[in-house]
C-alpha positions in Angstrom: 144.2 202.0 212.5 140.9 201.7 210.7 140.7 202.0 207.0 139.2 205.1 205.3 135.7 203.6 204.8 135.5 202.6 208.5 136.6 206.0 209.6 134.3 207.9 207.3 131.2 205.9 208.0 131.8 206.3 211.7 132.5 210.1 211.6 129.9 211.0 208.9 127.1 208.4 209.3 124.5 210.5 207.4 126.7 210.9 204.3 125.5 208.2 201.9 128.8 208.3 199.9 130.6 206.7 202.8 129.4 203.2 201.8 130.8 203.7 198.3 134.4 204.2 199.5 136.8 201.4 198.7 137.1 198.8 201.4 140.9 198.6 200.7 141.7 202.4 200.9 143.8 203.4 203.9 145.3 206.7 205.1 148.8 205.4 204.4 147.7 204.5 200.9 146.1 208.0 200.5 149.4 209.6 201.5 151.3 207.3 199.1 148.8 208.3 196.3 149.5 212.0 197.0 153.2 211.5 197.0 153.1 209.6 193.7 150.7 212.1 192.1 148.1 209.4 191.7 144.4 210.0 191.3 143.0 210.5 194.8 139.4 210.0 193.7 140.2 206.8 192.0 142.1 205.6 195.1 139.2 206.3 197.5 136.5 205.2 195.1 134.4 208.4 195.3 134.6 211.5 193.2 133.3 214.0 195.7 135.3 217.1 196.8 133.6 217.2 200.3 134.6 213.6 201.0 138.2 214.4 199.7 138.4 217.4 202.0 137.2 215.5 205.0 139.8 212.8 204.4 142.5 215.4 203.9 141.6 217.0 207.2 141.9 213.6 209.0 145.2 212.9 207.2 146.6 216.2 208.5 145.6 215.1 212.0 147.3 211.7 211.6 150.4 213.3 210.2 150.3 216.3 212.7 150.9 218.6 209.7 149.1 221.7 208.6 146.3 221.3 206.0 148.4 223.2 203.5 151.0 220.4 203.5 148.5 217.8 202.4 146.7 220.2 200.0 150.0 221.1 198.3 150.8 217.4 197.7 147.4 217.1 195.9 148.0 220.2 193.7 151.3 218.7 192.3 
């Protein structure tokens, strides 16, 4: 599985924020960050709600869970 930056740059090549995402961020790490109530923006390296939303949607696809599941984890 590719890391978050590789995924994002491939899926959203015109979004200049993609290159600012952390090279080490993964979707497993994003899920862990959500479970431990960590700072999602700090983990991914970009403080942009659109980027976060796009990553949450991909995470729901990976987990085969509804979007509300991932969003609820973030709201904790």
